[in-house]
N, C-alpha and C positions, 0 to 999 in steps of 0.2 A: 767703566763695565760694572756689571755687577761680581762681585766676589761670595762666593758660596762655601759655606761652611758644611762640614761631612757631619751628618749627624748619625746615630744611631740607624733611626728607620731609613734616610739615605742610603748609607753607606748597604743598609739589610736588604733592601730595595735591587739595589745593581747585583746584588751576588745572584739574588733570586732569578734578577733574568737574565743573566750570563748564563747561570744552571740550564735556565729554559731553553735558549740558545744553543746550548754545546747539545742538546736533546734531539733539538730542529734540526741540530747541521750531518746527525748522524742515519738521519732519515733521510732515504733513496723514493723520492716519487717519481713515476713513467711520466718523459719529458709532456706528451700531451696532456694529461692531469694536469701538469704546474703550471703549463700554458693556458687551460682553462681556469685555472684557480686564480692566477694574478689578473686574467682581463676581466673575470668576475670582482673581485678584489676592486680594482682602477674605480670598475663602475660603483661599486659599495661608495668608493672614497670620495667620487664625486656628487654623489647624492650627499651624503652626510656632512661633506666640508659644506653644501650649499644652504643646506639644511639648515647649519648653525648661523649662517646668514638673511634665512628667511623664507628662503625661497621655498615656492610654493608648490613646487611638484610632487607626485607620490616617487615612489620607489619605481614601482614600475612604471610611470612618465618619463621618469628620468632616464631608465634604462634603454626606452625607445628615443628618447632624443639623440641618445649617444648611437644608438644605430642607423639613425636618418640618413636616408639619400643627401650626402654632402650638398646636391643642386637644389635641396627643397630650403623656402624659407624659416626660418626659426624663429621663433617666440623667445623674448628676452630671456626668462628662465630656464628656457632652453638653451641657447646658446651658452648663458653661463654653465650647465651643465659640460655640453658637450667642449668648452673651452676646460675645466678641471683636466677632464680625460685626457685631451691632448697636452696639456702641462704636463700630467703623469707620462706621457710617455717619452716626450721632449725630455725630461729627468732620465730615464729610464735611457735613451740615447747617451747622453750624459758618462751616466754613472759607468757605462761601460766604456768610454775616454776614462773615468776616474778623473774629471774635469775638477778642479779645485773650485769651493767655493769662492763665490766674489759679486763685486759688485753689479759687472754685465750681465751675472747671470739671472741675479735678484729682479734687473729689467727687464730679462728676457723674459720671466715669468709672469711677472705680474700683465707686460705688454700682453702676453698670449689669454692671460685669465681676466683681461677686460679685452679682449678681441671684439671688436663693433659698437664699442661703446665712443664716445666724443673724445676728440684728441686730448682734450683738456683732463680726463680718465685713465690715461694711459702718460705712464713717465713720473716720475719727481714732482708732487707737487709745488706749486708755487706761493706766492702772496695773493691774497685774497682782498675783494676792493675793500675803501674805507670804513672802519666802522661795522664792516663784517669778521664775527670769530670764527675763525675753523674749529671743528670742535666734532664730536662723536652725539648725537644729543638724543636723551630717551623720549621713545617716539612714541609714548601716554605720556608726559608732563609737560614734556619741549624742555628739561632744562638738561643744561652737559652731563653729560656720563663722563665724557673726557675726554682734554684740551692738551692736544699734545706736542711738540716742543715748535718754535717755531721752524721756517720754512729753510731759512736760509742755515738753519744749522745741521740738516738730513745729509749734506754729503758728507761731511766730518764725524756725525754721528755712524753711517754706514761704515765709513771707513773703518771706525773704529772696531767696529762690529767683525768685518773681513778679516782684519787684523788678530783680533783676539780666537776666530776661530782657527785661523793657519797655523798661529804659532805656541798656542794655551797647550800645557799638559792634565786638563781638565779629562775626567772622563768622558767619552763620545755620547754617553746617554747625558749627561749636564750640559754638554756644547748643547745637543739638538732642545735642549729645554731652555736656554738660555738666546740661541736663536730666534726659538719662537716666542718667545717674551718678547727680545729686545725690539725684532721687526712687527710686531703688534705693537708696542708702546710707541717706539720711534714713528710708525703711521707714516711713511714715509709718501704715500699715495693718496689721493683725493679717495679712491675707492680700491676693493681686493686686498686691503691690507691682512687681514686675515687667512683667507684664502689660501694669500704668497706665504706668509707665517709656518702655515700648517703645509705647504708645500717644501717650504724651504727648510723647513724642520725635519722631515721625510726624505730629504734627499740626506741629510746629516746622519740619521740612522741606519740608512742604505749604504753611504758612502763607509762606512765604520764596519759593516758586518751586523749589524744589528735588523735589517729591514725583513728577516726571515723568508728570502726568495721571494719578495714580495708577494707573499700572498696574507691575508689577511688585511684589515683596515682599521689603523688607528684612528681615525677620522672618525668613522664607527662609535670609538669608544667618548671622544669629546661628543657627541653629538648625541648620545643617551640623556643628559641632563645638563644641560646648555648653560640654565641659571648656575651651577656648580663650576664649570669650565670657566665662564666669565668672571664669576666671584673669585675664583682661582688665581686670574691672570690681572685682576683689580689688588688683591691680596689688602682689603680696607684703606687702600690709601687715598687721598683727598684726589680731585679728578684734575687738577693742574699739575701736568707734566714735572716741574720745578718743584714742586714741595713732595717729594719722595717719588714718587716714580723712577727717576732718572737712575738712580741706586738706591732699592726696595730696603728697609733696615731687617726685614725677615725674607730674604728671597727662597727659604727652605717652602713656604707656603706653597709656593707655585711648583716647585720644583719636585716635593713630595705627592701632590697631585698627578705631573704628568706623570713621574715615576710609576707612579700607583698603574696609569690605566695604561702604559705601556707595559707593566706585567700582568696585567688583565689580558691583555691582546695578545703579548708573548704564549703567553699557557693556552688561549684560544687555539693559538695557531699549531700548538703540538698537539693537542687532541685530536686534532684535524686530520694532520700530515699521520699521529700514528693508526686514526683509523682507516686512513686512505690505504696504509705500507699495507696492516695485517688485512685489509679486504683482497689487496693485491697478492699477497703471499697467500693466501688461503687459494685465490683463483687459479693459481698456478699449480700449486700441487694437488687441485681437484683434479687436474689430468694425466697425476701418477696415478701405477699400481701400487699395490701392494710390497712386491718385491725392489719398486722401484724408489717409494719413499725409504726402505728399509738400506739401499743401498749411499741414500741419501743422507741419513742420520749417522751411518758409519764413517762415511767422509768427514763430515764436521765432527763427531765425536775424535775423529784419531787427526785431527787438522790435517787433514790430506788435501793441501791448495793445490798440487799439482800430480799427477800419477799417469802411471801405463796400463791398460786393460789389463796384461799380462800379469802384472805385481798384486794386482786385487783380485782375480782368478785364483792364485795360488794360493795368497791370506783365506778366500773365502769358497774356497776348495770348490769351484763352478768353474766352466771354460770359461776362455777367452771370446768368445763370441758369445755368451750368456752377455758379460759384463761390458761388450762392446756397444749390445744392444739396447741397452740400460740406462748406457752415456749416452747415443744417440738421443732419446728420451726425454732425457736429464738438461740436455743442449736444446732441444729441439723447446722447452720450456723457460730458457734462461736462467738453469740453476750452473751449468759447467759451460765450459767451452773449450772446443778444439784444437789443440796447437796442432797447425799444420806445416810440415816439412818438407820440401820438393815433391808437392802433392798428394802425398801420406798424410795421414793423422799419427802423428807421432804419440804426445799424452795429449791429455783432460787436466782442464785449471778451474777452481770454483771460482765462478762468475763474480763480478764487484758486489751482485743486485741478493748471491747465496752470503756473499759474506758480511756486508751491515746488515741484515737479516738475519742472522746466523741465529740470535736469539729465537726470534717469532718464530722462525722453522720446527729448530727444535722442541719448543713449546708447543706446536700443532702438531708434533707427530710424537713426541716419547708418552 
């Protein structure tokens, strides 16, 4: 198994991603908006991951393939897109159950990636006919770009990978990078290796809390420069698996590339989430009048997370009814929550939306 030395660059990128993850987790987005973003992100991932493999569809055609009637005939490129989208949905369900990484999961995902293909393309590859070399060939020169390990070694190599994932103390970002590299390098299937590797690596990120709420597409960043992606995976090593690829001397080449892509992806998710959050806060504030806004600022500045209208009326020198009317308006726009006892409102509390967006609200109103 690959042994990764933690260089300064690797450590710094991990720290940066951790900080961005913390910032993203402090942002609460409306459920409908979150679900819309997640579906759109899965579409982008399905398009980008298949683009890496040479799928000819445009992004618009890719979206259309996903939304097509299930009973309509799909061309092979459309089927590939739909399959990847379905595999992402499958892994979402597995994530809810916190299903651990396993060989069975890898095989299930690959079978879905290759759904509709011939039987020999589904499941672990077997022996080649006499005199035929199994390899990944350059489409232009016809020369082998990569000659993977013998088919007979695949089960053990996958077992070793699964054991590593479930027992290692490596940082989750390192684990995800290694899963990606190892699955591509072991090349356990006749087809679908790259897509399965990206899916399983993404599952590791999600499993350990680096999925950024399912928003955004890491595959998009890999697809921006496909040559750099493949060169980083190959690390300048010979084509034959047994000449260094089984345990690359400088795995930091791939690890640093992988972390750089995750960092770019994470920062973009933060920008998107922050923009939506600010827009949502400003939209909600627009329904309040000046006095209601002043009351909200007062509550936040004085850390009044729970209060009674009568206590506020005394502090602000206004009537109890005035405060109650303003609280009703704040509640109808999601800023406060009425606490009801015996069918009567006894107190009000600041909503989670208000608490999480405290800084944005104050900056908008002060």
